[in-house]
OpenMM code with the backbone's topology and positions (N, CA, C; nanometers):
from openmm import Vec3, app, unit

residues = "UNK UNK UNK UNK UNK UNK UNK UNK UNK UNK UNK UNK UNK UNK UNK UNK UNK UNK UNK UNK UNK UNK UNK UNK UNK UNK UNK UNK UNK UNK UNK UNK UNK UNK UNK UNK UNK UNK UNK UNK UNK UNK UNK UNK UNK UNK UNK UNK UNK UNK UNK UNK UNK UNK UNK UNK UNK UNK UNK UNK UNK UNK UNK UNK UNK UNK UNK UNK UNK UNK UNK UNK UNK UNK UNK UNK UNK UNK UNK UNK UNK UNK UNK UNK UNK UNK UNK UNK UNK UNK UNK UNK UNK UNK UNK UNK UNK UNK UNK UNK UNK UNK UNK UNK UNK UNK UNK UNK UNK UNK UNK UNK UNK UNK UNK UNK UNK UNK UNK UNK UNK UNK UNK UNK UNK UNK UNK UNK UNK UNK UNK UNK UNK UNK UNK UNK UNK UNK UNK UNK UNK UNK UNK UNK UNK UNK UNK UNK UNK UNK UNK UNK UNK UNK UNK UNK".split()
positions = [
    Vec3(0.0841, -0.1185, 0.0000),
    Vec3(0.0000, 0.0000, 0.0000),
    Vec3(0.0886, 0.1248, 0.0000),
    Vec3(0.0590, 0.2137, -0.0927),
    Vec3(0.1340, 0.3388, -0.0994),
    Vec3(0.0979, 0.4275, 0.0194),
    Vec3(0.1927, 0.5042, 0.0676),
    Vec3(0.1611, 0.6006, 0.1735),
    Vec3(0.1349, 0.7359, 0.1104),
    Vec3(0.0556, 0.8145, 0.1774),
    Vec3(0.0238, 0.9492, 0.1306),
    Vec3(-0.1257, 0.9738, 0.1345),
    Vec3(-0.1610, 1.0972, 0.1579),
    Vec3(-0.3005, 1.1398, 0.1611),
    Vec3(-0.3590, 1.1343, 0.0205),
    Vec3(-0.4821, 1.0903, 0.0120),
    Vec3(-0.5579, 1.0962, -0.1133),
    Vec3(-0.6798, 1.1828, -0.0882),
    Vec3(-0.7253, 1.2532, -0.1920),
    Vec3(-0.8498, 1.3296, -0.1830),
    Vec3(-0.9552, 1.2601, -0.2675),
    Vec3(-1.0701, 1.2316, -0.2064),
    Vec3(-1.1822, 1.1715, -0.2765),
    Vec3(-1.2780, 1.2806, -0.3216),
    Vec3(-1.3284, 1.2672, -0.4436),
    Vec3(-1.4145, 1.3693, -0.5027),
    Vec3(-1.5422, 1.3035, -0.5552),
    Vec3(-1.6576, 1.3544, -0.5074),
    Vec3(-1.7873, 1.3118, -0.5592),
    Vec3(-1.8441, 1.4285, -0.6388),
    Vec3(-1.8488, 1.4141, -0.7708),
    Vec3(-1.8937, 1.5213, -0.8596),
    Vec3(-2.0448, 1.5125, -0.8778),
    Vec3(-2.1130, 1.6194, -0.8389),
    Vec3(-2.2563, 1.6292, -0.8602),
    Vec3(-2.2870, 1.7495, -0.9478),
    Vec3(-2.4111, 1.7617, -0.9879),
    Vec3(-2.4486, 1.8747, -1.0742),
    Vec3(-2.4418, 2.0083, -0.9999),
    Vec3(-2.4778, 2.0106, -0.8720),
    Vec3(-2.4805, 2.1349, -0.7953),
    Vec3(-2.3639, 2.1487, -0.6978),
    Vec3(-2.3125, 2.0347, -0.6496),
    Vec3(-2.2094, 2.0364, -0.5464),
    Vec3(-2.1057, 1.9272, -0.5715),
    Vec3(-1.9880, 1.9469, -0.5114),
    Vec3(-1.8797, 1.8490, -0.5182),
    Vec3(-1.8411, 1.8142, -0.3750),
    Vec3(-1.8553, 1.6878, -0.3384),
    Vec3(-1.8136, 1.6434, -0.2064),
    Vec3(-1.6654, 1.6125, -0.2072),
    Vec3(-1.5984, 1.6498, -0.0985),
    Vec3(-1.4542, 1.6264, -0.0876),
    Vec3(-1.4259, 1.5520, 0.0430),
    Vec3(-1.3439, 1.4489, 0.0332),
    Vec3(-1.3020, 1.3703, 0.1491),
    Vec3(-1.1510, 1.3519, 0.1401),
    Vec3(-1.0917, 1.3104, 0.2509),
    Vec3(-0.9475, 1.2854, 0.2531),
    Vec3(-0.9193, 1.1540, 0.3221),
    Vec3(-0.8032, 1.0997, 0.2938),
    Vec3(-0.7577, 0.9814, 0.3678),
    Vec3(-0.6488, 1.0244, 0.4651),
    Vec3(-0.6197, 0.9368, 0.5573),
    Vec3(-0.5042, 0.9586, 0.6434),
    Vec3(-0.3784, 0.9269, 0.5628),
    Vec3(-0.2630, 0.9559, 0.6191),
    Vec3(-0.1350, 0.9375, 0.5507),
    Vec3(-0.1110, 0.7924, 0.5086),
    Vec3(-0.1638, 0.6971, 0.5856),
    Vec3(-0.1398, 0.5548, 0.5574),
    Vec3(-0.2460, 0.4924, 0.4681),
    Vec3(-0.3432, 0.5714, 0.4241),
    Vec3(-0.4454, 0.5195, 0.3334),
    Vec3(-0.5377, 0.4172, 0.3968),
    Vec3(-0.5670, 0.4365, 0.5243),
    Vec3(-0.6539, 0.3419, 0.5946),
    Vec3(-0.7985, 0.3899, 0.6044),
    Vec3(-0.8167, 0.5206, 0.6271),
    Vec3(-0.9490, 0.5709, 0.6604),
    Vec3(-0.9798, 0.7001, 0.5862),
    Vec3(-1.0994, 0.7076, 0.5298),
    Vec3(-1.1462, 0.8290, 0.4617),
    Vec3(-1.2367, 0.9078, 0.5561),
    Vec3(-1.2215, 1.0393, 0.5550),
    Vec3(-1.3054, 1.1270, 0.6369),
    Vec3(-1.3511, 1.2464, 0.5524),
    Vec3(-1.4689, 1.3017, 0.5854),
    Vec3(-1.5208, 1.4148, 0.5060),
    Vec3(-1.4432, 1.5433, 0.5335),
    Vec3(-1.4394, 1.6299, 0.4324),
    Vec3(-1.3741, 1.7601, 0.4487),
    Vec3(-1.4722, 1.8745, 0.4250),
    Vec3(-1.5308, 1.8768, 0.3043),
    Vec3(-1.6051, 1.9961, 0.2640),
    Vec3(-1.6954, 1.9641, 0.1459),
    Vec3(-1.7977, 2.0458, 0.1300),
    Vec3(-1.8802, 2.0429, 0.0095),
    Vec3(-1.8538, 2.1726, -0.0644),
    Vec3(-1.8162, 2.1611, -0.1904),
    Vec3(-1.7827, 2.2768, -0.2733),
    Vec3(-1.8963, 2.2979, -0.3735),
    Vec3(-1.9429, 2.4213, -0.3858),
    Vec3(-2.0461, 2.4518, -0.4857),
    Vec3(-1.9866, 2.4383, -0.6251),
    Vec3(-2.0614, 2.3779, -0.7174),
    Vec3(-2.0169, 2.3689, -0.8566),
    Vec3(-2.0169, 2.5078, -0.9176),
    Vec3(-1.9162, 2.5385, -0.9924),
    Vec3(-1.9075, 2.6669, -1.0613),
    Vec3(-1.9982, 2.6637, -1.1831),
    Vec3(-2.0821, 2.7647, -1.1970),
    Vec3(-2.1692, 2.7707, -1.3146),
    Vec3(-2.0949, 2.8321, -1.4319),
    Vec3(-1.9979, 2.9162, -1.4025),
    Vec3(-1.9098, 2.9683, -1.5071),
    Vec3(-1.7723, 2.9844, -1.4440),
    Vec3(-1.6714, 2.9589, -1.5200),
    Vec3(-1.5371, 2.9629, -1.4639),
    Vec3(-1.5030, 2.8312, -1.3955),
    Vec3(-1.4026, 2.8359, -1.3106),
    Vec3(-1.3550, 2.7133, -1.2470),
    Vec3(-1.3288, 2.7337, -1.0980),
    Vec3(-1.4181, 2.8075, -1.0311),
    Vec3(-1.4027, 2.8316, -0.8869),
    Vec3(-1.4023, 2.7010, -0.8084),
    Vec3(-1.4787, 2.6013, -0.8548),
    Vec3(-1.4823, 2.4720, -0.7864),
    Vec3(-1.3469, 2.4021, -0.7947),
    Vec3(-1.2871, 2.4028, -0.9108),
    Vec3(-1.1540, 2.3426, -0.9286),
    Vec3(-1.0524, 2.4172, -0.8430),
    Vec3(-1.0584, 2.5501, -0.8435),
    Vec3(-0.9638, 2.6293, -0.7638),
    Vec3(-0.9763, 2.5973, -0.6149),
    Vec3(-1.1001, 2.5815, -0.5658),
    Vec3(-1.1184, 2.5511, -0.4231),
    Vec3(-1.0611, 2.4140, -0.3889),
    Vec3(-1.0832, 2.3170, -0.4757),
    Vec3(-1.0284, 2.1826, -0.4517),
    Vec3(-0.8754, 2.1868, -0.4536),
    Vec3(-0.8180, 2.2672, -0.5413),
    Vec3(-0.6725, 2.2805, -0.5450),
    Vec3(-0.6197, 2.3511, -0.4200),
    Vec3(-0.6983, 2.4442, -0.3631),
    Vec3(-0.6598, 2.5070, -0.2357),
    Vec3(-0.6553, 2.4019, -0.1246),
    Vec3(-0.7572, 2.3181, -0.1210),
    Vec3(-0.7605, 2.2101, -0.0214),
    Vec3(-0.6388, 2.1193, -0.0405),
    Vec3(-0.6113, 2.0853, -0.1662),
    Vec3(-0.4960, 1.9994, -0.1968),
    Vec3(-0.3656, 2.0658, -0.1538),
    Vec3(-0.3577, 2.1973, -0.1693),
    Vec3(-0.2367, 2.2684, -0.1283),
    Vec3(-0.2093, 2.2555, 0.0199),
    Vec3(-0.3164, 2.2464, 0.0995),
    Vec3(-0.3011, 2.2304, 0.2447),
    Vec3(-0.2646, 2.0873, 0.2843),
    Vec3(-0.3076, 1.9886, 0.2045),
    Vec3(-0.2929, 1.8471, 0.2437),
    Vec3(-0.1847, 1.7713, 0.1671),
    Vec3(-0.1384, 1.8270, 0.0560),
    Vec3(-0.0333, 1.7652, -0.0259),
    Vec3(-0.0648, 1.6187, -0.0604),
    Vec3(-0.1776, 1.5936, -0.1288),
    Vec3(-0.2152, 1.4552, -0.1598),
    Vec3(-0.1282, 1.3942, -0.2701),
    Vec3(-0.1216, 1.2610, -0.2689),
    Vec3(-0.0490, 1.1912, -0.3755),
    Vec3(-0.1379, 1.1720, -0.4976),
    Vec3(-0.2724, 1.1825, -0.4791),
    Vec3(-0.3628, 1.1702, -0.5926),
    Vec3(-0.5034, 1.2146, -0.5546),
    Vec3(-0.5813, 1.2445, -0.6588),
    Vec3(-0.7244, 1.2677, -0.6458),
    Vec3(-0.7940, 1.1392, -0.6899),
    Vec3(-0.8982, 1.1003, -0.6191),
    Vec3(-0.9799, 0.9843, -0.6552),
    Vec3(-1.1194, 1.0379, -0.6844),
    Vec3(-1.1546, 1.0406, -0.8116),
    Vec3(-1.2828, 1.0968, -0.8552),
    Vec3(-1.3783, 0.9828, -0.8862),
    Vec3(-1.4984, 0.9919, -0.8302),
    Vec3(-1.5999, 0.8902, -0.8552),
    Vec3(-1.6501, 0.8937, -0.9977),
    Vec3(-1.6607, 0.7771, -1.0589),
    Vec3(-1.7110, 0.7626, -1.1951),
    Vec3(-1.8496, 0.6988, -1.1883),
    Vec3(-1.9542, 0.7807, -1.2028),
    Vec3(-2.0901, 0.7262, -1.1917),
    Vec3(-2.1283, 0.6491, -1.3182),
    Vec3(-2.1538, 0.5226, -1.3013),
    Vec3(-2.1954, 0.4361, -1.4118),
    Vec3(-2.3354, 0.3836, -1.3813),
    Vec3(-2.4075, 0.3458, -1.4865),
    Vec3(-2.5355, 0.2782, -1.4667),
    Vec3(-2.5078, 0.1418, -1.4042),
    Vec3(-2.6084, 0.0827, -1.3429),
    Vec3(-2.5883, -0.0492, -1.2815),
    Vec3(-2.5367, -0.1510, -1.3821),
    Vec3(-2.5719, -0.1329, -1.5092),
    Vec3(-2.5253, -0.2231, -1.6148),
    Vec3(-2.3787, -0.2003, -1.6497),
    Vec3(-2.3221, -0.0893, -1.5995),
    Vec3(-2.1834, -0.0565, -1.6309),
    Vec3(-2.1703, 0.0418, -1.7458),
    Vec3(-2.2824, 0.0779, -1.8064),
    Vec3(-2.2771, 0.1714, -1.9190),
    Vec3(-2.2653, 0.3159, -1.8699),
    Vec3(-2.2226, 0.4030, -1.9611),
    Vec3(-2.2047, 0.5438, -1.9285),
    Vec3(-2.3385, 0.6161, -1.9281),
    Vec3(-2.3451, 0.7222, -1.8480),
    Vec3(-2.4642, 0.8067, -1.8382),
    Vec3(-2.4207, 0.9520, -1.8593),
    Vec3(-2.5164, 1.0439, -1.8543),
    Vec3(-2.4820, 1.1862, -1.8633),
    Vec3(-2.3925, 1.2264, -1.7463),
    Vec3(-2.4175, 1.1700, -1.6303),
    Vec3(-2.3345, 1.2001, -1.5131),
    Vec3(-2.1920, 1.1478, -1.5306),
    Vec3(-2.1767, 1.0382, -1.6041),
    Vec3(-2.0432, 0.9840, -1.6312),
    Vec3(-1.9611, 1.0869, -1.7078),
    Vec3(-2.0194, 1.1417, -1.8120),
    Vec3(-1.9494, 1.2419, -1.8938),
    Vec3(-1.9119, 1.3637, -1.8115),
    Vec3(-2.0027, 1.4084, -1.7245),
    Vec3(-1.9765, 1.5236, -1.6388),
    Vec3(-1.8583, 1.4961, -1.5456),
    Vec3(-1.8557, 1.3789, -1.4849),
    Vec3(-1.7468, 1.3436, -1.3926),
    Vec3(-1.6133, 1.3328, -1.4670),
    Vec3(-1.6147, 1.2741, -1.5858),
    Vec3(-1.4915, 1.2611, -1.6645),
    Vec3(-1.4395, 1.3996, -1.7034),
    Vec3(-1.5292, 1.4872, -1.7475),
    Vec3(-1.4890, 1.6231, -1.7841),
    Vec3(-1.4295, 1.6952, -1.6635),
    Vec3(-1.4938, 1.6811, -1.5472),
    Vec3(-1.4437, 1.7432, -1.4244),
    Vec3(-1.3054, 1.6877, -1.3898),
    Vec3(-1.2891, 1.5559, -1.3969),
    Vec3(-1.1606, 1.4926, -1.3664),
    Vec3(-1.0512, 1.5406, -1.4621),
    Vec3(-1.0855, 1.5566, -1.5880),
    Vec3(-0.9881, 1.6050, -1.6860),
    Vec3(-0.9483, 1.7494, -1.6569),
    Vec3(-1.0456, 1.8330, -1.6183),
    Vec3(-1.0150, 1.9720, -1.5807),
    Vec3(-0.9232, 1.9745, -1.4589),
    Vec3(-0.9504, 1.8887, -1.3621),
    Vec3(-0.8683, 1.8809, -1.2416),
    Vec3(-0.7266, 1.8357, -1.2761),
    Vec3(-0.7149, 1.7368, -1.3621),
    Vec3(-0.5841, 1.6856, -1.4035),
    Vec3(-0.5049, 1.7915, -1.4801),
    Vec3(-0.5736, 1.8684, -1.5620),
    Vec3(-0.5077, 1.9733, -1.6401),
    Vec3(-0.4590, 2.0864, -1.5505),
    Vec3(-0.5353, 2.1160, -1.4443),
    Vec3(-0.5040, 2.2281, -1.3558),
    Vec3(-0.3987, 2.1949, -1.2504),
    Vec3(-0.3635, 2.0685, -1.2372),
    Vec3(-0.2754, 2.0273, -1.1281),
    Vec3(-0.1747, 1.9237, -1.1756),
    Vec3(-0.0623, 1.9178, -1.1063),
    Vec3(0.0375, 1.8144, -1.1352),
    Vec3(0.0074, 1.6866, -1.0571),
    Vec3(-0.0979, 1.6890, -0.9749),
    Vec3(-0.1348, 1.5732, -0.8936),
    Vec3(-0.2126, 1.4743, -0.9811),
    Vec3(-0.1753, 1.3456, -0.9804),
    Vec3(-0.2483, 1.2467, -1.0604),
    Vec3(-0.3958, 1.2381, -1.0200),
    Vec3(-0.4801, 1.2124, -1.1187),
    Vec3(-0.6243, 1.1979, -1.0966),
    Vec3(-0.6647, 1.0594, -1.1438),
    Vec3(-0.7346, 0.9857, -1.0569),
    Vec3(-0.7834, 0.8516, -1.0902),
    Vec3(-0.9355, 0.8525, -1.0890),
    Vec3(-0.9956, 0.7820, -1.1826),
    Vec3(-1.1403, 0.7627, -1.1871),
    Vec3(-1.1714, 0.6237, -1.1331),
    Vec3(-1.2637, 0.6151, -1.0358),
    Vec3(-1.3031, 0.4866, -0.9798),
    Vec3(-1.4549, 0.4718, -0.9854),
    Vec3(-1.4983, 0.3516, -1.0099),
    Vec3(-1.6409, 0.3188, -1.0172),
    Vec3(-1.7088, 0.3586, -0.8870),
    Vec3(-1.8156, 0.4359, -0.8976),
    Vec3(-1.8843, 0.4814, -0.7770),
    Vec3(-2.0314, 0.4415, -0.7746),
    Vec3(-2.0670, 0.3363, -0.8459),
    Vec3(-2.2075, 0.2960, -0.8480),
    Vec3(-2.2652, 0.2866, -0.7080),
    Vec3(-2.3773, 0.3495, -0.6887),
    Vec3(-2.4555, 0.3469, -0.5647),
    Vec3(-2.3933, 0.4222, -0.4475),
    Vec3(-2.2883, 0.4998, -0.4684),
    Vec3(-2.2282, 0.5712, -0.3550),
    Vec3(-2.3235, 0.6752, -0.2965),
    Vec3(-2.3967, 0.7470, -0.3812),
    Vec3(-2.4897, 0.8471, -0.3300),
    Vec3(-2.6071, 0.7801, -0.2600),
    Vec3(-2.6538, 0.6681, -0.3151),
    Vec3(-2.7607, 0.5922, -0.2492),
    Vec3(-2.7128, 0.5443, -0.1124),
    Vec3(-2.5902, 0.4933, -0.1055),
    Vec3(-2.5328, 0.4480, 0.0216),
    Vec3(-2.5175, 0.5638, 0.1193),
    Vec3(-2.4807, 0.6807, 0.0680),
    Vec3(-2.4654, 0.7983, 0.1538),
    Vec3(-2.5998, 0.8388, 0.2137),
    Vec3(-2.7041, 0.8432, 0.1305),
    Vec3(-2.8376, 0.8757, 0.1814),
    Vec3(-2.8811, 0.7740, 0.2863),
    Vec3(-2.8560, 0.6476, 0.2611),
    Vec3(-2.8935, 0.5419, 0.3542),
    Vec3(-2.8198, 0.5578, 0.4874),
    Vec3(-2.6913, 0.5873, 0.4809),
    Vec3(-2.6120, 0.6054, 0.6029),
    Vec3(-2.6624, 0.7246, 0.6837),
    Vec3(-2.6972, 0.8310, 0.6150),
    Vec3(-2.7474, 0.9491, 0.6860),
    Vec3(-2.8835, 0.9220, 0.7488),
    Vec3(-2.9706, 0.8514, 0.6760),
    Vec3(-3.1016, 0.8143, 0.7329),
    Vec3(-3.0835, 0.7277, 0.8566),
    Vec3(-2.9910, 0.6339, 0.8487),
    Vec3(-2.9647, 0.5442, 0.9625),
    Vec3(-2.9152, 0.6205, 1.0851),
    Vec3(-2.8465, 0.7322, 1.0602),
    Vec3(-2.7947, 0.8111, 1.1723),
    Vec3(-2.8962, 0.9147, 1.2207),
    Vec3(-3.0171, 0.9144, 1.1595),
    Vec3(-3.1228, 1.0039, 1.2045),
    Vec3(-3.1235, 1.1400, 1.1385),
    Vec3(-3.0442, 1.1608, 1.0345),
    Vec3(-3.0404, 1.2896, 0.9641),
    Vec3(-3.1543, 1.2973, 0.8637),
    Vec3(-3.2158, 1.4138, 0.8525),
    Vec3(-3.3210, 1.4358, 0.7536),
    Vec3(-3.2572, 1.4732, 0.6197),
    Vec3(-3.3083, 1.4138, 0.5106),
    Vec3(-3.2524, 1.4368, 0.3773),
    Vec3(-3.2529, 1.5846, 0.3405),
    Vec3(-3.3613, 1.6557, 0.3749),
    Vec3(-3.3717, 1.7960, 0.3368),
    Vec3(-3.2662, 1.8830, 0.4050),
    Vec3(-3.2187, 1.8415, 0.5208),
    Vec3(-3.1191, 1.9193, 0.5947),
    Vec3(-2.9777, 1.8702, 0.5711),
    Vec3(-2.9615, 1.7651, 0.4947),
    Vec3(-2.8281, 1.7062, 0.4824),
    Vec3(-2.7759, 1.7033, 0.3391),
    Vec3(-2.8263, 1.7922, 0.2531),
    Vec3(-2.7794, 1.7923, 0.1135),
    Vec3(-2.6291, 1.8116, 0.1034),
    Vec3(-2.5763, 1.9105, 0.1763),
    Vec3(-2.4318, 1.9345, 0.1713),
    Vec3(-2.3534, 1.8198, 0.2318),
    Vec3(-2.4081, 1.7595, 0.3351),
    Vec3(-2.3384, 1.6494, 0.4019),
    Vec3(-2.3373, 1.5249, 0.3141),
    Vec3(-2.4463, 1.4989, 0.2413),
    Vec3(-2.4538, 1.3769, 0.1608),
    Vec3(-2.3435, 1.3726, 0.0557),
    Vec3(-2.3050, 1.4876, 0.0018),
    Vec3(-2.1975, 1.4907, -0.0981),
    Vec3(-2.0632, 1.4526, -0.0345),
    Vec3(-2.0415, 1.4987, 0.0880),
    Vec3(-1.9186, 1.4617, 0.1586),
    Vec3(-1.9183, 1.3133, 0.1933),
    Vec3(-2.0326, 1.2623, 0.2375),
    Vec3(-2.0422, 1.1200, 0.2712),
    Vec3(-2.0192, 1.0345, 0.1469),
    Vec3(-2.0756, 1.0769, 0.0332),
    Vec3(-2.0526, 1.0030, -0.0920),
    Vec3(-1.9041, 1.0044, -0.1282),
    Vec3(-1.8362, 1.1182, -0.1074),
    Vec3(-1.6918, 1.1255, -0.1341),
    Vec3(-1.6152, 1.0314, -0.0415),
    Vec3(-1.6584, 1.0219, 0.0846),
    Vec3(-1.5955, 0.9291, 0.1797),
    Vec3(-1.6133, 0.7852, 0.1313),
    Vec3(-1.7339, 0.7514, 0.0872),
    Vec3(-1.7622, 0.6144, 0.0401),
    Vec3(-1.6769, 0.5815, -0.0816),
    Vec3(-1.6671, 0.6742, -0.1759),
    Vec3(-1.5850, 0.6540, -0.2967),
    Vec3(-1.4393, 0.6315, -0.2579),
    Vec3(-1.3871, 0.7202, -0.1723),
    Vec3(-1.2466, 0.7107, -0.1341),
    Vec3(-1.2185, 0.5859, -0.0514),
    Vec3(-1.3079, 0.5525, 0.0415),
    Vec3(-1.2861, 0.4334, 0.1242),
    Vec3(-1.2858, 0.3073, 0.0389),
    Vec3(-1.3761, 0.3015, -0.0590),
    Vec3(-1.3792, 0.1875, -0.1515),
    Vec3(-1.2458, 0.1772, -0.2268),
    Vec3(-1.1946, 0.2913, -0.2730),
    Vec3(-1.0673, 0.2919, -0.3457),
    Vec3(-0.9521, 0.2467, -0.2552),
    Vec3(-0.9506, 0.2945, -0.1313),
    Vec3(-0.8449, 0.2545, -0.0372),
    Vec3(-0.8505, 0.1045, -0.0097),
    Vec3(-0.9716, 0.0536, 0.0139),
    Vec3(-0.9884, -0.0898, 0.0407),
    Vec3(-0.9470, -0.1730, -0.0795),
    Vec3(-0.9820, -0.1269, -0.1998),
    Vec3(-0.9457, -0.1997, -0.3222),
    Vec3(-0.7938, -0.2040, -0.3397),
    Vec3(-0.7280, -0.0915, -0.3130),
    Vec3(-0.5818, -0.0898, -0.3261),
    Vec3(-0.5162, -0.1794, -0.2221),
    Vec3(-0.5663, -0.1762, -0.1010),
    Vec3(-0.5106, -0.2614, 0.0039),
    Vec3(-0.5275, -0.4087, -0.0318),
    Vec3(-0.6401, -0.4442, -0.0947),
    Vec3(-0.6667, -0.5829, -0.1304),
    Vec3(-0.5890, -0.6321, -0.2509),
    Vec3(-0.5559, -0.5407, -0.3433),
    Vec3(-0.4908, -0.5834, -0.4672),
    Vec3(-0.3456, -0.5394, -0.4796),
    Vec3(-0.3028, -0.4472, -0.3956),
    Vec3(-0.1693, -0.3864, -0.4038),
    Vec3(-0.1492, -0.3063, -0.5316),
    Vec3(-0.2590, -0.2669, -0.5970),
    Vec3(-0.2522, -0.1842, -0.7177),
    Vec3(-0.3385, -0.0606, -0.6972),
    Vec3(-0.2961, 0.0542, -0.7502),
    Vec3(-0.3806, 0.1726, -0.7415),
    Vec3(-0.5177, 0.1444, -0.8045),
    Vec3(-0.6232, 0.1996, -0.7470),
    Vec3(-0.7584, 0.1709, -0.7958),
    Vec3(-0.7935, 0.2481, -0.9223),
    Vec3(-0.8928, 0.1975, -0.9938),
    Vec3(-0.9487, 0.2700, -1.1080),
    Vec3(-0.8505, 0.2918, -1.2204),
    Vec3(-0.8759, 0.3994, -1.2949),
    Vec3(-0.7908, 0.4301, -1.4100),
    Vec3(-0.7403, 0.5734, -1.4004),
    Vec3(-0.6169, 0.5913, -1.4407),
    Vec3(-0.5519, 0.7208, -1.4378),
    Vec3(-0.6076, 0.8071, -1.5502),
    Vec3(-0.6378, 0.9321, -1.5199),
    Vec3(-0.6841, 1.0256, -1.6222),
    Vec3(-0.5621, 1.0700, -1.7001),
    Vec3(-0.5628, 1.0412, -1.8296),
    Vec3(-0.4507, 1.0777, -1.9160),
    Vec3(-0.4757, 1.2165, -1.9736),
    Vec3(-0.3742, 1.3000, -1.9703),
    Vec3(-0.3853, 1.4317, -2.0299),
    Vec3(-0.3625, 1.4217, -2.1798),
    Vec3(-0.4433, 1.4934, -2.2546),
    Vec3(-0.4253, 1.4934, -2.3997),
    Vec3(-0.3082, 1.5815, -2.4360),
    Vec3(-0.2552, 1.5625, -2.5553),
    Vec3(-0.1431, 1.6440, -2.6023),
    Vec3(-0.1837, 1.7894, -2.6024),
    Vec3(-0.0914, 1.8738, -2.5580),
    Vec3(-0.1171, 2.0165, -2.5556),
    Vec3(-0.1875, 2.0639, -2.4306),
    Vec3(-0.2148, 1.9727, -2.3361),
    Vec3(-0.2808, 2.0126, -2.2106),
    Vec3(-0.1804, 2.0694, -2.1142),
] * unit.nanometer
topology = app.Topology()
chain = topology.addChain("A")
for resn in residues:
    res = topology.addResidue(resn, chain)
    for name in ("N", "CA", "C"):
        topology.addAtom(name, app.Element.getBySymbol(name[0]), res)
């Protein structure tokens, strides 16, 4: 298992959940919910500010797929976001399958007694924790980095 902090990212249409791991890659914890930028890249800049404070070895971005494994509109949005993040930073960006992470986050919050209407910002962070924890567990089990590395195109 590689050592170093990782940042988990759950890309949504309105918000981006951010989570972090500990230095040893054992446990993911929530950090912040960032509002999606409607124009410009304020969301990317905020995530890079967080990264500047934590010095992560990589970003782990959730890749929302349909249960069948096929791509959806949300898949394209997450890939575009991951590519923007990779272009803006020298930190590697990995895409990992995040099927049902938001559903799991809502379920976890309901189980803890939180009302959905009051926990919109929290659910994005919880989803980021679930994505990152899954990636950490997968790497620990296989000894290989999870998901796929976002490759920068020529001229990026």
